[in-house]
C-alpha positions, 0 to 999 in steps of 0.5 A: 493462545501460546505463541508459535515461534519460527525463523520468520513472522508474517505479520496480519492483523486480528481479523487475518490471523485464524488458519482458516477462513469463514464459509463464503469468505473469498477475500479472507481466503484469498488472504491465506492462499497468497501467504500459504503460497509464500510460506511454502516457498520458504519452507523450500528453501529451509526458513519456518514462517508463522502468521502473527497479528502484529499487535498481540502483547505476549509475542517476543519479537526477538525470538523471530529471525525477521518479521515481513509486513504482509496484511497488518490492513488495521494501522492507518485506524489503529495509527497510534498503537502502530507507530508505538509498536513500531518504535518497539519492534524495530529494536527487537528483530530485522524487519522486511521491509526496513522500518526507515522505509515503513516510517517514510511511506507511512505518509503520503507526503513520500510523493514529494521525495519521489518528485525530487528524486524525478518520478513523474507523479501525480501531481499533489498539493498538501493540506497541512494539519490544522490549515483552512483550506477552500474546495472551490479556491483550490479547483480554481487555484489549479485549475483542474475540473475535478480533484480528489482529496484524501488522508495522507495516513490511510487506506482503503480510499478512507475519506476519499472524495472526488470533487467538482465545482459542483459539490465542492461547497457540500463537501468543505463541511465534510473534510475541513473538521478532518483536518483538524486531526490529520493532514490531506493530499488534494490531486487532480481526478484522474480520468483514466481511473474511471475509463481504464483503470488503475495499474499495479506493478509488483517489483521484488528485490528490484525486478517486475515479476507480474501486474493486474489492473484494477477497474472501479465499478460502474459509477464509482473512481474509487479501484478498491474492492472494498467499495466495489472494485475488480481486480484482472490480470494485466500484461504492462508496457515496458515503460510501466515496467521502467518506471515501476523498477525506477520508483523502487530503484530511487528508495533508500535503502532498496526495497525488499518488495513492493508495488507502485500503482500508476495511471496514466495522468490526464496529459497522456504520461504514466504517472505514480499513484501510489508507492505500497512498501508497507503491507502492499496486497501483492497478488501471488495467486495471479502469479505464484513464481512470484512467491520464491521471488519473494521468499529469497528476498526474505532471506537476504533479511533474515540472515539465510 
């Protein structure tokens, strides 16, 4: 397959590089719809674009004015390969978001940095690679009734477990071996996640554009659609918008686009659960005007 070049490379992965989705694959169709909206918006301001699998070996990245992370949703499963690629490509073309933001946002230790900047984040304990931990003692030390443990580099709720005093001993031999190869994050279980959901606010060029609410299926706490979660239109409060924009504002350099996932913490205040700057799903199909905002942000990086 010969690679076509354009002003902008919209980075995807091999599962989603095709231009048409298989019959009945609504997930893939949503990906293509979002990218279609963005490509149309880019075209309207005079920028050509093409969707490219980031891992393709035949690509000369210097032929693009910039590359935009869109649906590189296998990066955490191919982390060594992805980081080696990132080291190469950051010297060959401009990246949106900036490569320094990508490196920072790859690992959930960034939550500690946000906290230092005054951003309210979900309380977090970091369990470093190679360490020995005891889930039962962690619950006792923190005083949390329940907790959630997950890898510091991850996505789609990979190796994410809900920990209670009843199941801590059973989960101990599951999680401890994983610590031999990667670091983990331990947080309190947020009750509002199962009662209400997790709110996701999109921020482009520093300004809130739209939001969705992600809701877990009955009996689960994972809101990702990989695990049966659903997405709903949502109008956030002014307080949430302020928090989302403030969270993006403390990042340096300033992100062109991103997503702030937040929950109402167990103490009743809004807290940041995740800041997604690498490959956030932006639900442009839920708010098509945001595609124009994103196109303008990309143009700024492409030097248009």
